[in-house]
C-alpha positions, 0 to 999 in steps of 0.5 A: 174546634180542636183542643189546645194541644192539637194542630200547629204550634202557638197561636193564630192571630187573625188581623182585622178581617173586617167589612171595612177592609173587604167591602168593595165600596170602602176606601180601605178595601184590600183587593185580594181580601176575598182571596185570602178568606178561605185560607184564613178559615183553614188556618182557624180550623187547624189552630182550634182553641188557640186563635185570636181575632183583632179589629181596628176601631175608631176612637170616640175622640181622636187625639194627636196625629190621629185627628189629622188622620180622621180628617182625611178619613172621616168616613171611619169615625164610626162606633165600634159596633158599626157594620163596617167594623164587624168581622166578616167571619164569626169568631165563635168562642175565640177572643176578639181584641179591639184597638184604635191603633193599626198595631194590635200587639199590646198588653191585651193580645200579649196577655192572651198569647203569652210568649207565642209563637204567633202565626199571623194572617189578615189585612192589610199587610202593609198596615195593620199586619206589619204594625202588629208583627214588628212590635211582637217580634221586638218584644221577643216573640217568634212570629210567622207571617202566612204570606198567602193569607194576608192581603195588602192595599195592592200587590206591590204594597203587600210585597214591600211589607213582607220585605220590611218584615223579612228584615226582622229574621229570624224573629219573623219568618214566612210560610204559605197556608199549605206549609203551616197546615203541613207542619212546616 
């Protein structure tokens, strides 16, 4: 791993690169999951020590509207250490933020990354990524979404999520993996 001052500016947040979104037999598979993994690995290497991984995990006891959600997706009511919730990449010494919500922006992530800026990659663009990006931007953090290092529930869903996040410009910007690595 590199030092805190090397590589691209700010922090890389890798959203939910977990088996539940990558395994072909999962109801939540992001079809381009395997396609984005090598790009995410390149980004992780470039950001060195300034990487945070996130994980979506089910609550022990769903409350509110989440009760209905887990009635529909009862397969997901598993403990945080279940195989489906494990990361597909080894986070090494990087922190891992677990949350029972789609969005991972909150006191724990904010406490790690401060005022950013953030570069975000991961899955699913149209769920956990957009739910993390928009609250961070709303909090005044500049967020750059790596368009080719995110995967949605499908290509149309991915494109729609990018369009929604684009409405938050200039708080939210976009780049490709190569642009990030080139310092653009």
